[in-house]
C-alpha positions in Angstrom: 20.4 2.6 2.8 21.3 5.5 5.0 22.0 5.0 8.7 18.8 4.8 10.6 17.8 4.5 14.3 16.7 1.0 15.2 13.5 0.9 17.1 11.6 -1.8 18.9 8.4 -2.7 17.1 5.6 -1.0 19.0 3.2 -3.9 18.8 5.7 -6.8 19.2 4.0 -9.9 20.5 0.5 -8.6 20.3 -2.3 -10.5 18.6 -6.0 -10.3 18.8 -9.3 -10.7 17.1 -11.7 -13.5 16.5 -12.2 -16.4 14.1 -13.8 -13.9 11.7 -11.3 -11.0 12.0 -7.7 -11.4 12.8 -5.7 -8.4 14.1 -2.0 -8.5 13.8 0.9 -6.1 13.7 2.3 -5.6 10.2 6.0 -6.4 9.5 8.4 -3.4 9.3 8.2 -1.4 6.1 9.6 1.8 4.7 7.3 4.7 4.2 7.5 8.0 2.4 5.2 11.1 2.6 5.3 12.5 -0.9 4.1 15.8 -2.2 4.4 16.8 -5.9 2.7 18.8 -8.5 1.1 17.4 -11.6 4.2 18.1 -13.8 6.3 15.8 -11.5 4.0 12.8 -11.3 5.2 11.0 -14.4 8.9 11.3 -13.5 8.2 10.2 -9.9 6.1 7.3 -11.1 8.9 6.0 -13.3 11.4 6.3 -10.4 9.2 4.4 -7.9 8.1 1.8 -10.5 4.4 2.3 -10.2 1.9 4.9 -11.5 1.1 7.4 -8.7 -2.7 7.4 -8.5 -4.5 10.6 -9.4 -8.0 10.0 -8.3 -9.4 10.2 -4.7 -9.5 7.0 -2.7 -7.2 5.0 -5.1 -3.9 3.3 -4.9 -1.3 1.5 -7.0 0.6 -1.6 -5.9 3.5 -3.5 -7.4 5.6 -6.2 -5.7 5.0 -5.1 -2.1 5.2 -1.3 -2.9 2.1 0.7 -2.5 1.2 4.3 -3.4 -1.9 5.6 -1.6 -3.6 8.8 -2.8 -4.2 11.1 0.1 -4.8 14.4 -1.7 -4.4 16.1 -5.1 -0.7 16.4 -4.6 -0.1 14.0 -1.7 0.7 10.2 -1.4 1.8 7.8 1.2 4.3 5.3 -0.3 4.8 2.0 1.6 7.4 -0.6 0.7 7.1 -3.9 2.5 10.5 -5.0 1.2 12.3 -2.2 3.0 13.6 -0.4 -0.1 15.2 3.0 0.6 12.4 5.1 -0.8 14.2 8.3 0.3 17.2 7.2 -1.8 14.9 6.8 -4.8 13.3 10.2 -4.2 16.6 12.0 -3.8 17.6 10.9 -7.3 14.5 12.5 -8.9 15.2 16.0 -10.3 11.5 16.9 -10.7 10.3 19.3 -8.0 8.8 17.4 -5.1 8.9 17.1 -1.3 9.6 13.7 0.3 9.8 12.8 4.0 10.7 9.5 5.4 8.0 8.6 7.9 9.1 4.9 8.4 9.7 5.4 12.2 6.7 7.6 12.7 4.2 5.2 11.3 3.4 1.5 12.0 0.6 -0.7 10.6 -2.0 -3.1 11.8 -3.4 -5.8 9.5 -7.0 -6.7 9.9 -8.2 -9.7 7.9 -11.0 -12.2 7.6 -14.7 -12.2 6.7 -15.5 -9.9 9.6 -12.6 -7.5 9.0 -14.8 -4.6 7.7 -17.0 -5.0 10.8 -14.1 -4.9 13.1 -12.8 -1.6 11.6 -16.3 -0.2 11.3 -16.7 -0.5 15.1 -14.5 2.6 15.5 -14.3 4.1 12.0 -17.2 6.1 10.3 -16.0 5.3 6.7 -18.4 3.1 4.6 -16.4 0.0 3.9 -18.9 -1.6 1.6 -17.5 -3.2 -1.6 -19.1 -0.6 -3.8 -17.9 2.4 -1.8 -14.5 1.0 -0.6 -13.4 -1.7 -3.0 -10.1 -3.6 -3.1 -7.4 -1.0 -3.7 -9.2 1.8 -2.0 -7.3 4.0 0.4 -8.3 7.0 2.5 -7.2 9.1 5.4 -9.9 8.9 8.1 -10.3 8.4 11.8 -10.4 5.3 14.1 -11.8 6.3 17.4 -10.0 9.5 18.3 -6.9 9.1 16.0 -6.1 9.8 12.4 -5.3 6.7 10.3 -4.7 5.8 6.6 -6.9 2.8 5.7 -5.9 0.7 2.7 -8.0 -2.2 1.5 -5.4 -4.6 0.2 -7.7 -7.6 -0.5 -11.3 -8.7 -0.5 -11.0 -9.4 3.3 -7.7 -7.6 4.0 -7.1 -4.1 5.3 -3.9 -2.2 6.4 -4.4 0.4 9.1 -1.5 2.9 9.1 -1.2 5.0 12.2 1.4 6.9 14.2 3.4 4.5 16.3 2.6 6.4 19.5 -1.1 5.7 18.9 -0.7 2.1 17.8 -1.5 0.4 21.2 -4.8 2.4 21.2 -5.6 1.5 17.6 -4.7 -2.1 18.2 -7.0 -2.3 21.2 -9.9 -0.8 19.4 -9.5 -3.1 16.4 -9.0 -6.2 18.6 -12.2 -5.4 20.5 -14.1 -4.6 17.3 -13.0 -7.9 15.9 -14.3 -9.8 19.0 -17.6 -7.9 18.7 -17.8 -8.5 14.9 -17.4 -12.3 15.6 -20.5 -12.5 17.9 
């Protein structure tokens, strides 16, 4: 792995929520903003060890690595094991653009039976099972900030946001979790 700046976790020590919706900072992960044309998707999928999704609001996950579809030629890759995603991308000869956003982003996990209600308190996206099933991912807003929302389980969500906005996002989600538990 290349030399990287070490940063303090922006939400270290924070916790919040209710019995029905827990809000916790996610562990550190590596992240890659990936752009590529249709002709590069197969080669990139092989390199990253998962099939890059090609349909809106979908994702692919294998062993703690997630590829979230953000647009026709755009994905957010997240590796919870800290794998050097840029190193993988740099070994691919197919035309693509990759930017390490590991230090720009952080994530907040929202889980429990009231998790969708906690997120919905500040997010206009319909989180119903039919519209936003397990594996769904979308770029949307939470309050006044842009987020990427990933439904990782029946009652589990990952909220990706810029680290500078993470205290704001955490506060909104913790308050939403308290309200959802009433």
